[in-house]
C-alpha positions as CSV (number, residue, x, y, z in Angstrom):
1,M,-34.8,-8.2,-14.7
2,A,-33.9,-11.3,-12.8
3,Y,-31.5,-12.5,-15.6
4,R,-29.7,-9.2,-15.3
5,L,-29.2,-9.5,-11.6
6,V,-28.1,-13.1,-11.8
7,T,-25.7,-12.3,-14.7
8,L,-24.3,-9.4,-12.7
9,V,-23.8,-11.5,-9.6
10,G,-22.3,-14.3,-11.7
11,G,-19.9,-11.9,-13.3
12,I,-18.7,-10.6,-10.0
13,V,-18.2,-14.1,-8.8
14,F,-16.2,-15.0,-11.9
15,V,-14.0,-11.9,-11.4
16,A,-13.2,-13.3,-8.0
17,V,-12.6,-16.7,-9.5
18,L,-10.1,-15.1,-12.0
19,Y,-8.2,-13.5,-9.2
20,G,-8.2,-16.7,-7.2
21,L,-6.9,-18.7,-10.2
22,I,-4.1,-16.2,-10.8
23,W,-3.2,-16.3,-7.1
24,L,-3.1,-20.1,-7.0
25,L,-1.0,-20.3,-10.2
26,A,1.4,-17.6,-8.9
27,R,1.8,-19.4,-5.5
28,W,2.5,-22.6,-7.3
29,F,5.0,-20.9,-9.6
30,L,6.8,-19.3,-6.6
31,R,6.9,-22.5,-4.6
32,N,8.3,-24.5,-7.5
33,H,11.0,-21.9,-8.0
34,G,12.3,-22.1,-4.4
35,V,10.5,-19.2,-2.8
36,V,9.4,-20.3,0.7
37,E,9.9,-17.1,2.8
38,S,6.6,-15.1,2.9
39,L,5.2,-17.2,0.2
40,N,1.5,-16.1,0.7
41,D,2.5,-12.4,0.8
42,R,4.6,-12.7,-2.3
43,A,1.9,-14.7,-4.1
44,T,-0.7,-12.1,-3.2
45,N,1.6,-9.3,-4.4
46,L,2.4,-11.1,-7.7
47,A,-1.3,-12.1,-8.3
48,T,-2.5,-8.6,-7.5
49,W,-0.2,-6.9,-10.0
50,T,-0.8,-9.6,-12.6
51,F,-4.6,-9.3,-12.1
52,S,-4.3,-5.5,-12.4
53,G,-2.4,-5.8,-15.7
54,V,-5.0,-8.2,-17.0
55,C,-7.9,-6.0,-16.0
56,I,-6.4,-2.8,-17.5
57,G,-5.5,-4.8,-20.7
58,L,-9.1,-6.1,-20.9
59,A,-10.5,-2.5,-20.5
60,F,-8.5,-1.1,-23.4
61,A,-8.6,-4.1,-25.7
62,V,-8.9,-7.8,-25.1
63,F,-5.4,-8.3,-26.6
64,G,-4.0,-5.9,-24.0
65,A,-4.6,-8.5,-21.3
66,F,-2.1,-10.8,-22.9
67,V,0.5,-8.0,-23.0
68,L,0.0,-6.1,-19.7
69,G,-0.7,-9.3,-17.6
70,P,2.6,-11.0,-18.4
71,W,4.5,-7.7,-18.2
72,A,3.1,-7.1,-14.7
73,F,4.0,-10.6,-13.7
74,Y,7.6,-10.1,-15.0
75,R,8.1,-6.8,-13.3
76,T,6.8,-8.1,-10.0
77,L,9.1,-11.1,-10.2
78,R,12.1,-8.8,-10.8
79,A,11.1,-6.8,-7.7
80,H,11.1,-9.9,-5.6
81,H,14.4,-11.2,-7.0
82,V,13.1,-14.6,-7.9
83,P,15.9,-16.6,-9.7
84,V,14.2,-17.0,-13.1
85,S,15.4,-15.7,-16.5
86,D,13.7,-12.8,-18.1
87,G,12.3,-14.9,-21.0
88,A,11.0,-17.6,-18.6
89,A,9.3,-15.0,-16.4
90,V,7.5,-13.5,-19.5
91,W,6.5,-17.0,-20.8
92,W,5.3,-18.1,-17.3
93,G,3.3,-14.9,-17.0
94,L,1.7,-15.4,-20.3
95,G,0.9,-19.0,-19.4
96,I,-0.7,-18.1,-16.1
97,V,-2.8,-15.4,-17.8
98,L,-3.9,-17.8,-20.6
99,V,-4.9,-20.6,-18.2
100,A,-6.7,-18.3,-15.8
101,L,-8.6,-16.4,-18.4
102,G,-9.4,-19.5,-20.4
103,L,-10.8,-21.3,-17.4
104,T,-12.7,-18.3,-16.2
105,A,-14.1,-17.5,-19.7
106,S,-15.2,-21.1,-20.2
107,G,-16.8,-21.2,-16.8
108,F,-18.7,-18.0,-17.3
109,A,-19.8,-19.1,-20.8
110,L,-21.1,-22.3,-19.2
111,F,-22.8,-20.3,-16.5
112,L,-24.5,-18.1,-19.1
113,W,-25.6,-21.1,-21.1
114,I,-27.1,-22.7,-17.9
115,I,-29.2,-19.7,-17.1
116,G,-30.3,-19.4,-20.7
117,V,-28.6,-16.2,-21.8
118,L,-26.5,-17.9,-24.5
């Protein structure tokens, strides 16, 4: 029973880590593309929609996270009028999703290995 509780709490922590990574990468992306006005608000909006796309994509099929996450990133960038081409926005969105999911999955696998589940 203790392993289940520790795994559940660890899973919740890693969901927060995933959102945090997406937020940091979105903020970095916006700052490097000249967005300075309301940077934290825009990064939060961009990260929230990208995170939502990733979560919905993961719920339907793992592959969906790599479609809906970048799509949500692209649509949110268009709504904020960030001066980036459509192709670059999609590729940046895919890169952010890949990096955030890769780091989070690796960390969670390490966490599970440390507590003896894997």
